[in-house]
NULO-394435 format. One record per residue: x negated, y negated, z of N, C-alpha, C in turn; residue in one letter. Coordinates in steps of 0.001 Angstrom, whole numbers, padded with zeros to 6 digits, always signed. Each point is the difference from the previous one (the first is absolute). Last residue first. Layout:
N
XYZXYZXYZa
...
This chain:
337
-002253-007019-024089+000454-000642-001254-000633-001370-000178x
-000412+003121+003822-000963+000266-001084+000384-000737-001284x
+002678-000118+003973-001308-000598+000346-001034+000231-001085x
+004462+001799-000524+000027-001470+000102-001388-000564+000233x
+000643+004692-000060+000116-000576-001354-000025-001523+000047x
+000069+002321+004100-001272+000251-000693+000014-000641-001389x
+004018-000094+002465-001008-000918+000560-001338+000154-000723x
+003434+003029-001045+000383-001342-000489-001029-001041+000457x
-000425+004328+001699-000400-000027-001409+000326-001367-000620x
+001407+000860+004400-001465-000040-000025-000508-000116-001439x
+004607+000614+000676-000394-001363+000384-001517-000150-000008x
+001800+004266-000855+000348-000910-001107-000423-001425+000327x
-000450+003265+003354-001006+000179-001055+000272-000926-001182x
+003155+000047+003519-001288-000531+000484-001070+000093-001084x
+004206+001921-000869+000104-001469+000034-001318-000632+000433x
+000292+004728+000110+000049-000500-001386+000039-001526-000031x
+000321+002185+004151-001367+000068-000508-000050-000548-001434x
+004004-001937+002844-000486+001327-000362-001464-000078-000438x
+002758-003389+003605-000470+000228-001369-000511+001422-000209x
+001669-001960+004274+001061+000034-001013-000482+000512-001352x
-001143+000336+005739-000569-000197-001332+001097+000205-001051x
+001122-001725+004996-000116+001233-000795-000609-000342-001347x
+001272-002004+005477-000642-000181-001312-000071+001334-000712x
+001208-001221+004744+001055-000418-000926-000548-000288-001389x
-001964+001588+004445-000416-001265-000619+001085-000526-000934x
+000920+004104+002061-000334-000963+001069-000359-001361-000591x
+001181+003689-002915+001054-000118+001021-000278-001062+001056x
-003071+000992-003774+001363-000141-000531+000992-000366+001097x
-004481+000964+001167+000057-001268-000756+001414-000247-000505x
-000733+004109+002106-000107-001095+000976+000084-001358-000701x
+000001+004005-002669+001229-000155+000804-000064-001207+000928x
-003177+002045-003455+000386-001421+000047+001219-000256+000898x
-004434+003483-001010+001365+000096+000507+000439-001448+000251x
-003972+001106-003616+000592-000531+001232+001342+000616+000336x
-004754+001943-002500+001211-000760-000323+000818-000209+001271x
-004965+002289-002036+000547-000936+000993+001259-000648-000554x
-004379+003994-001013+001389-000419-000154+000389-000984+001091x
-004634+001654-000805+000820+000782-000934+001337-000680-000276x
-004409-002963+001204+000742+001080+000653+000912+000663-001032x
-004977-003035-000098+001366+000226-000474+000643+001169+000751x
-004638-001456+000555+000949-000858+000706+001437+000201-000433x
-003848+001189-003447-000162-000006+001463+000998-000964+000625x
+001086+002483-004610-000701-001197+000462-000068+000021+001527x
+000289+004156-003999+000687-000775+001042-000864-001176+000456x
-000947+001761-004950-000002+000519+001365+000765-000894+000964x
+001618-000199-005037-001350+000008+000575+000104+000510+001440x
+003024-000351-004991-000060+000469+001379-001459-000001+000453x
+002302-003349-003783-000745+001250+000190-000007+000337+001485x
+002933-003189-004084-000524+000210+001355-000793+001297+000037x
+003089-003795-003364-001160+000894+000071-000486+000139+001445x
+005109-001086-001915-001095-000487+000837-001172+000982-000017x
+004317-001692-003348-000661+001192+000540-001228-000470+000759x
+004667-002924-000829-001414+000223-000352-000500+001303+000609x
+004324-002400+000589-000045+000610-001322-001416+000289-000467x
+001886-001902+004289-000832-000794-000909+000026+000518-001437x
+002355+002092+003730+000469-001399-000051-000777-000832-001018x
-001128+004674+000625+001422-000118-000339+000423-001461-000169x
-004357+001082+001530+000125+000336-001428+001446-000175-000470x
-000875-000527+004608-000565-001103-000788+000180+000266-001490x
+001209+003427+002869+000973-001102+000082-000500-001205-000789x
-002875+003704+000439+001130+000319-000886+001041-001114-000018x
-003604-000392+003032-000480-000127-001381+001149+000250-000986x
+000905+000775+004491-000134-001442-000237-000470-000253-001434x
+000198+004443+001442+001362-000538-000155-000039-001502-000281x
-004044+002184+001004+000462+000340-001353+001428-000492-000248x
-001849-000569+004306-000720-000843-000969+000495+000283-001419x
+003555+001068+003745-001382+000388-000259-000631-000951-001016x
+003997-000933+003771-000242+000191-001438-001467+000333-000210x
+004138-000252+004214-001388+000157-000421-000090+000226-001498x
+003721-002624+003428-000220+000992-001060-001474+000047-000368x
+002013-003113+003107+000396+001305+000502-000206+001118-001003x
-001117-004861-000130+001272+000378-000615+000545+001287+000596x
-003024-003695+002777-000169+000845-001175+001361+000311-000588x
-002414-002152+004645+000618-000583-001197-000359+000853-001207x
+000287+000374+005837-000526+000481-001282+000727-000703-001135x
-000666-001971+005158+000889+000537-001034-000806+000488-001195x
-000233-001844+005665-000680+000560-001170+001028+000557-000974x
-000631-003811+004501+000783+001028-000689-000746+000443-001258x
-000784-002813+005011-000599+000423-001272+000865+001121-000571x
+001617-002104+003769-000985-001033-000359-000674+000306-001329x
+004952+001844+000674-001285+000203+000680-000950-001103-000445x
+004364+000228-001718+000283+000685+001268-001275+000347+000769x
+001802-004035-003813-000915+001121+000272+000283+000583+001381x
+002081-003930-001998+000745+001264-000110-000888+001207+000314x
-000606-005172-000339-000129+000761+001254+000864+001272+000009x
-000949-003356-003569+001358+000054+000580+000054+000830+001275x
-004068-000416-002397+000415-001380+000259+001387-000056+000651x
-001730+004237-001380-000741-000557+001131+000488-001399+000356x
+001911+002066-003768+000316+000821+001185-000700-000558+001241x
-001005-001818-004222+001285-000492+000515+000412+000773+001256x
-003824+001495-002270-000250-001295+000636+001284-000567+000605x
+000347+003964-002498-000727+000239+001254-000260-001307+000745x
+001942-000214-004286+000962+000570+000954-000667+000232+001353x
-002751-001396-003494+000904-001094+000369+001004+000496+001039x
-002903+003152-001875-000738-000928+000873+000892-001142+000478x
+001656+003138-003180-000070+000577+001346-000727-000921+000972x
+000190-001044-004624+001259-000307+000692+000009+000555+001418x
-003652+001037-002842-000022-001411+000410+001262-000359+000788x
-000261+004296-001966-000924-000122+001135-000002-001432+000544x
+002378+000876-003945+000673+000627+001150-000839-000165+001262x
-001989-001369-003922+001061-000952+000376+000823+000561+001165x
-003442+002682-001960-000535-001075+000844+001075-001016+000404x
+000820+005308-000964-000049-001246-000774-000377-001160+000922x
-001564+005132+000899+001090-000931+000298-000187-001293-000786x
-001642+005584+000468-000233-001264-000714+001211-000915+000158x
-002525+004414+002394+001313-000655+000010-000191-001400-000595x
-003025+004746-000934+000149-001227+000782+001429-000538-000146x
-003619+004592-001140+001364-000537+000061+000039-001217+000923x
-003892+002958-003288+000384-000576+001289+001369-000691-000081x
-001128+004191-003247-000524-001348+000211+000596-000599+001279x
+001169+004411-001740-001425-000023+000334-000585-001375+000238x
+004699+001451-000864-000792-000027-001242-001501-000138+000257x
+003167+000626+003723+000619+000700-001137-000817-000031-001292x
-002861-000303+004408+001228-000723-000357+000579+000669-001252x
-004513+000405+002816+001149+000890+000186+001328-000761-000179x
-004703-001253-002657+000678-000213+001288+001171+000986+000132x
-003234-000754-003746+000019+001248+000764+000574-000203+001401x
-001273-003138-003643+001261+000648-000383+000131+001342+000714x
-003106-005068+000114+000393+001299+000549+001321+000513-000538x
-001072-004768-000954-000933+000576+000983+000577+001274+000610x
+000331-002779-004812+000907+000588+000987-000863+000795+000973x
-000990-004242-003618-000513+001164+000725+001049+000444+001015x
+000482-002745-004906+000273+000035+001435-000638+001244+000593x
-001734-002812-004505+000916+001035+000479+000117-000087+001517x
-001942-003517-002692-000006+001083-000978+000975+001115+000394x
+000768-005237+001172-000778+001128+000529+000128+001159-000986x
+002151-003896-001146-001147-000601+000693-000924+001074+000576x
+004385+000506-002376-001251+000196-000744-001222-000617+000642x
+004823+000526+001389-000226-001188-000844-001286+000120-000817x
+001218+003382+003116+001057-000063-001015-000195-001163-000962x
-002824+000343+003717-000329+001043-000970+001032+000000-001131x
+000800-002862+003563-001171-000479-000746-000438+001022-001047x
+003492+001185+002899+000451-001031-000942-001168-000566-000801x
-000962+003281+003339+000859+000557-001052+000366-001074-001023x
-002280-001344+003811-000919+000743-000880+000784+000624-001157x
+002422-002217+003352-000691-000938-000890-001020+000691-000904x
+002297+002850+003090+000875-000599-001018-000696-001061-000851x
-002329+002426+003708+000393+000791-001163+000729-000806-001067x
-003728-002236+003293+001307+000629+000151+000454+000621-001315x
-004012-002537+000512-000164+001109+000940+001313+000772+000166x
-002245-003180-004253+001069+000220+000983-000295+001210+000885x
-003741-003259-002211+000651+001282-000298+001079+000265+001055x
-001023-005071-000372-000893+001117-000316+000798+001255-000305x
+002809-003104+002617-001227-000546-000575-000966+001165-000215x
+005627+000028+000109-001271+000402+000618-001190-000621-000719x
+005268-000908+000388-001090-000532-000824-001341+000376+000616x
+005828+000757+000043-001272+000480+000551-001126-000412-000939x
+004271-003122-000018-000150+001451+000000-001340+000373+000596x
+003713-004368-001865-001038+000447+000933-000034+001526-000036x
+002743-002091-003068-000755-001212+000352-001109+000305+001007x
+003646+002862-002086-001393+000144-000447-000804-001281+000210x
+004675+001224+001314-000274-001134-000899-001359+000138-000689x
+001535+003076+003410+000660+000229-001300-000221-001123-001006x
-003688+001283+003745+001267-000735-000013+000649+000174-001371x
-003090+003982+001124-000187-001446+000035+001364-000662+000042x
-002714+005220+001076+000937-000826-000754-000352-001466+000048x
-001038+003679+004063-000292-000113-001434+000982-000973-000647x
-001900+002342+005160+000679-001078-000722-000444-000061-001464x
+000191+003927+003937-000823-000451-001140+000713-001054-000829x
+000892+000746+005188-000481+001133-000761-000705-000580-001246x
+000494-002569+004875+000369+000185-001403-000459+001349-000496x
+001253-002221+004876-000900+001002-000594+000452+000290-001432x
+000517-004076+003859+000633+000581-001189-001004+000924-000677x
+001000-002435+005058-001022+000650-000824+000714+000687-001156x
+001217-004295+003488+000497+001166-000734-001123+000501-000901x
+000458-003323+004830-000562+000438-001272+000787+001156-000607x
-000503-004435+003911+000809+001151-000383-000431+000397-001403x
-002353-003120+004209+000089+000437-001392+000935+001204-000100x
-001636-002541+003967+001348-000265-000488+000159+000345-001478x
-003492+002581+003509+000210-001345-000557+001456-000157-000423x
-002119+004105+001637-000403-001008+000981+000157-001431-000511x
+001120+004059-002557+000347+000368+001386-000222-001150+000975x
-001331-000212-004636+001414-000308+000234+000418+000293+001439x
-004386+001167-001512+000165-001456+000155+001439-000357+000340x
-001129+004514-000973-000643-000413+001254+000233-001484+000275x
+001515+001703-004122+000786+000557+001114-000571-000422+001350x
-002383-001194-003924+001265-000742+000084+000819+000484+001199x
-003961+002307-000971-000317-001363+000455+001290-000800+000191x
+000354+004282-001914-000310+000077+001436-000277-001383+000576x
+000648+000381-004657+001257+000249+000716-000229+000043+001511x
-003807-000332-002735+000788-001232-000040+001314+000151+000749x
-002661+003805-000664-000558-000853+001060+000765-001320+000065x
+001202+002874-003483+000324+000629+001284-000490-000860+001175x
-001163-001368-004333+001453-000148+000201+000419+000590+001342x
-004479+000455-001400+000272-001405+000348+001492-000228+000216x
-001443+004272-001439-000334-000237+001399+000280-001448+000398x
+000477+001314-004509+001078+000546+000823-000237-000260+001474x
-003451-001279-002927+001209-000808-000234+001139+000483+000895x
-003968+002561-000035-000098-001212+000822+001209-000918-000207x
+000873+005159-000856-000819-001057-000614-000103-001166+000970x
+002461+003925+001032-000948+000631-000924-000838-001042-000734x
+002474+000170+005168-000006-000597-001337-001046+000671-000878x
+002684+002390+003999-001286-000673-000191-000060-000511-001434x
+004902+000535+001575-001167+000854-000190-001274-000849-000008x
+005210-000373+002288-000993-000668-000838-001253+000865-000050x
+005184+001725+000720-001301-000185+000651-000972-000680-000969x
+005289-000873-000367-000986+001027-000371-001328-000324+000668x
+004136-002653+000108-000602+000589+001207-000896+001196-000322x
+002376-002475-003397-000845-000962+000727-000633+000596+001245x
+001143+003275-004164+000752-000923+000864-000971-000900+000753x
-000194+003023-004856-000686-000496+001190+000900-000974+000767x
+001603+004410-003142-000524-001362-000118-000510-000513+001346x
-001845+003854-000231+000615-000970-000913+001520+000082+000125x
-004714+001334+003199+001368+000280-000434+000490-001110-000913x
-004399+000058+001954+000269+001441+000048+001359+000332-000612x
-003300-004190-001509+001006+000361+001011+000332+001485-000095x
-004321-002858-001328+000803+001062-000613+000980+000513+001052x
-001193-004812+000945-000924+000971-000592+000789+001018-000805x
+001672-003966+002414+000461+001367+000256-000999+001048-000480x
-000586-004705-000713-000189+000285+001431+000471+001413+000357x
+000542-001991-004381-001293+000670+000206-000234+000316+001487x
+003737-002502-001861+000224+001411+000322-001312+000751+000177x
+000337-005332+001032-000080+000956-001099+000299+001414+000477x
+000591-005849+001183-000707+001235+000331+000165+000994-001152x
+000769-005383+001329-000083+000835-001191-000832+001235+000326x
+002904-003305+003424-001297+000554-000397+000139+000939-001179x
+002545-004426+002735+000246+001173-000837-001341+000484-000537x
+001964-003315+004258-001135+000451-000806+000369+001267-000755x
+001750-004582+003292+000463+001193-000712-001065+000389-001030x
+000225-003019+004961-000474+000162-001376+000511+001315-000564x
+000161-004003+004476+000456+001258-000594-000465+000055-001448x
-001854-003168+002954+001012+000500+000941+000694+001260-000515x
-005084-000958-001527+001336-000573-000222+000990+000539+001033x
-004613+001416-000517+000088-001271+000723+001373-000657-000145x
-001368+004048-002257+000258+000280+001414+000096-001283+000834x
-001115-000041-004721+001430+000223+000268+000282+000206+001486x
-004498-000423-001553+000722-001275-000084+001474+000176+000349x
-002723+003808-000126-000500-000872+001075+000715-001353-000018x
+000815+003138-003498+000719+000312+001241-000457-000880+001163x
-002293-000395-004116+001383-000494-000140+000789+000257+001285x
-004379+001695-000229-000031-001464+000053+001405-000597-000138x
-000590+004737-000415-000260-000454+001374+000077-001527+000088x
+000308+001991-004290+001186+000287+000817-000161-000545+001410x
-003706-000221-002888+001035-000952-000415+001265+000180+000844x
-003571+003091+000637-000292-001343+000514+001098-000993-000340x
+000383+004470-001734+000163-000091+001459-000234-001431+000502x
-000413+001115-004678+001325+000420+000431+000218-000139+001503x
-004240-001181-002170+001100-000714-000650+001350+000336+000632x
-004003+002198+001548-000083-001448+000208+001261-000699-000518x
-000420+004623-000726+000199-000286+001423-000051-001498+000265x
-000857+001442-004398+001396+000239+000374+000252-000289+001470x
-004401-000255-001699+000802-001038-000646+001453+000117+000451x
-002938+003388+001282-000123-001204+000824+000759-001178-000589x
-000246+004347-002310+000880-000067+001171-000079-001307+000776x
-001073+001933-004901-000416-001225+000695+000856-000211+001248x
+000503+003908-002805-001330-000448-000434-000521-001177+000816x
+004355+001712+000745-000932+001104+000296-001433-000432-000321x
+003481-002892-001135-000216-000012+001450-000946+001110+000438x
+001416-000330-004534-000960-001063+000331-000296-000001+001500x
+003338+002969-001550-001340+000382-000467-001063-001018+000375x
+004602-000970+001004-000519+001122+000784-001440+000326-000397x
+002366-004855-000324-000355+001125-000875-000678+001106+000803x
+001682-004630+001457+000924+001138+000026-000369+001193-000881x
-001040-005063+003128-000488+000792-001131+000699+001354+000048x
+002290-004559+001950-000854+001144+000328-000508+000605-001293x
+004102-003534+001780-001405-000189-000368-000869+001153+000499x
+004875-000799+000752-000425+000914-001060-001521+000024-000174x
+004069-001718+003631-001456+000136-000167-000330+001086-001020x
+003916-003741+001808-000059+001301-000688-001433+000175-000455x
+002589-003223+003944-001139+000310-000861+000228+001371-000629x
+003108-004391+002494-000337+001405-000188-001190+000155-000925x
+001599-004259+001569+000900+000868+000773-000392+001467-000099x
-002630-005069-000332+000194+001282-000681+000824+000937+000891x
-001718-004687+000733+001426+000286-000127+000276+001305-000751x
-004307-002288+000808+000493+000533+001277+001462+000423-000074x
-004307-001300-003048+001336+000543-000316+000576+000645+001255x
-004323-002007+000045+000691-000890-000943+001426+000451-000311x
-002822+002590+002815+000120-001325+000633+000818-000930-000874x
-001134+004231-001693+001126+000063+000944+000158-001296+000796x
-003649+000347-003069+001273+000146-000716+001180-000037+000975x
-004399+000037+001740+000364-001297-000570+001355+000071-000702x
-001863+004014+001613+000395-000870+001116+000492-001347-000518x
-001818+002918-003132+001298+000516+000460+000527-000882+001139x
-004292-000875-001554+000987-000433-000993+001398+000492+000365x
-003695+001347+002624+000253-001437+000190+001068-000507-000974x
-001523+004545-000349+000845-000257+001174+000352-001476+000166x
-001079+003091-004255-000651-001191+000578+000887-000530+001124x
+001316+003633-002753-001137+000484+000791-000736-001161+000663x
+003688-000547-003080+000407+000218+001392-001097+000623+000853x
+000012-003365-004308-000454+001351+000262+000232+000261+001491x
+002586-003545-003460-000721+000231+001254-000403+001466+000059x
+002701-003843-003134-001025+001005-000235-000852+000121+001256x
+005344-001599-000669-001342-000365+000451-000953+001159-000259x
+005419-002038-001354-001092+000973-000129-001295-000571+000555x
+005950-000396-000536-001237-000647+000451-001103+001048-000008x
+003909+000907-003416-000266+000028+001436-001241-000829+000323x
+003444-000881-004100-001346+000498+000288-000181+000047+001510x
+004661+000406-003264-000796-000767+000967-001357+000661+000235x
+003518+001716-002899+000158-001442-000187-000783-000826+000997x
+000313+004991-000780+000813-000601+001070+000262-001493-000194x
-002531+002751-003235+001115+000838+000461+000924-000781+000926x
-003956-002006-001706+000872+000297-001133+001208+000840+000403x
-003419-000978+003202+000794-001195-000327+000989+000278-001134x
-003083+003376+001139+000987-000168+001084+000915-001188-000300x
-003586+000693-002939+001008+001050-000139+001091-000122+001041x
-003715-002854+000295+000862-000382-001125+001110+001021-000202x
-003302+000944+003209+000874-001095+000459+000953-000443-001100x
-003443+003114-000922+001177+000627+000603+000971-001063+000511x
-004390-000969-001761+001106-000024-000961+001283+000608+000560x
-004343+000035+002200+000849-001155+000312+001200-000098-000940x
-002269+004807+001092-000295-001222-000750+000974-001101+000404x
-002386+004929+002220+001150-000567-000701-000432-001296-000668x
-002487+002625+003317+000533+001042-000888+001239-000498-000743x
-002595-002821+002898-000997+001056-000199+000499+001081-000952x
+001914-004432+001870-000107+000341-001436-001040+001095-000273x
+001776-001912+004284-001347-000409-000417-000298+000392-001451x
+004633-001453+003012-000610+001062-000799-001375-000474-000445x
+004976-001465+002708-001457-000036+000170-000576+001181-000763x
+004987-002976+000036-000832+001140-000380-001456-000293+000332x
+005294-001607+001522-001362-000458-000203-000879+001237-000193x
+005663-001349-000295-001128+000934+000021-001320-000747-000149x
+005536-000424+001506-001120-000837-000454-001260+000837+000167x
+005139+002041-000804-001140-000255+000890-000971-000981-000648x
+004192+001953-001954-000012-001333+000592-001119-000289+000974x
+001064+003939-002955+000824+000003+001221-000064-001331+000745x
-002565+000775-003943+001389+000247-000404+000950-000027+001192x
-004623-000246+000764+000506-001268-000538+001451+000150-000444x
-002159+003881+001476+000152-000947+001117+000583-001320-000496x
-001129+003228-003226+001224+000394+000731+000239-000907+001203x
-003964-000705-002533+001188-000244-000835+001273+000310+000778x
-004064+001117+002018+000183-001458-000010+001251-000359-000809x
-001371+004459-000096+000663-000330+001263+000236-001506+000122x
-002423+001658-003664+001406+000401-000144+000787-000323+001277x
-004633-000765+000060+000655-000951-000910+001476+000343-000191x
-002741+002935+002663+000196-001315+000605+000773-000947-000889x
-001448+004285-001516+001218+000080+000823+000316-001361+000604x
-003837-000009-002792+001070+000739-000663+001290+000001+000826x
-003229-004044+001121-000273+001371-000426+001251+000658-000557x
-000419-004366+002105-000096-000019-001466-000365+001382-000542x
+000442-000994+004748+001283-000226-000660-000053-000159-001511x
-002942+000880+004226-000100+000837-001194+001224-000148-000894x
+001394-001565+004424-001433+000157-000292-000145+000988-001157x
+004040-003328+001719-000243+001281-000677-001488+000063-000326x
+003575-002937+003466-001331+000174-000576-000083+001381-000638x
+004383-003389+001037-000601+001321+000120-001374-000015-000659x
+004282-003453+002053-001262+000103-000733-000648+001351+000293x
+005381-001864-000168-001077+000548+000819-001251+000177-000838x
């Protein structure tokens, strides 16, 4: 079966391409390389022994999306990662996020709705819960007003998919990620942010390697055990495997609704200081950091209730925080060598 992976050379996309190929899917990747590199194809080949088909298309260009689907009418499923994802940047440049994250989604769905049937996996986020009133967060937790344009694009994206699925032959699964970290154990692919990292773990590993002078910890006055913000950090390989299981669920018609939603996390919250301590443990390095003010758009705490993903989807995160941090550090050392 042929599967389209949009944003398939990005961090989560590339790991998902590997897991799809391992399961025997024929993968075609679309990526405009806005936040990644063509070298990722080599990493995928080194792991799986095969290079996925690849096209450089900007999904904001409607005519190019139409042309792509005309040429590839045998696509059975789409996993849609292509989106901008930095909370801080979205606050500074909201229109970029609305154009990139909403328009691209709409153009892909417009093509899929013309098919007799289509399976669609959406890369969503726990940001749709905002600061949830209760931990751990279940899928039926009330969605909060988004605290950033990025979070809003995920919430609106989910609504667009749900509205479209009601009146078309599209079946969809919305995967709400918590905080993906780590890299493939081979260190052939990993997180490769362009410019200054917006996420905690690559900033930690770059600081550990000496590329950054010190890590900024945004706030130590949160109502958490050590005062720093708490998140649910999930190994990217575990996350990638969930996409394959979700796609197989749709292709095998095991879904019980047109649109299903699953949280993807470990179920455990870790504070920023705990992540720093774990890095120091696995790397043997002391990490220079300083406490600075809170960052706009950040919430206090978010970790998943994973019962639905475990029991209904049949997926469970396997890796520990230590394993994820060790793989991230191995990747950092490889790309800097």
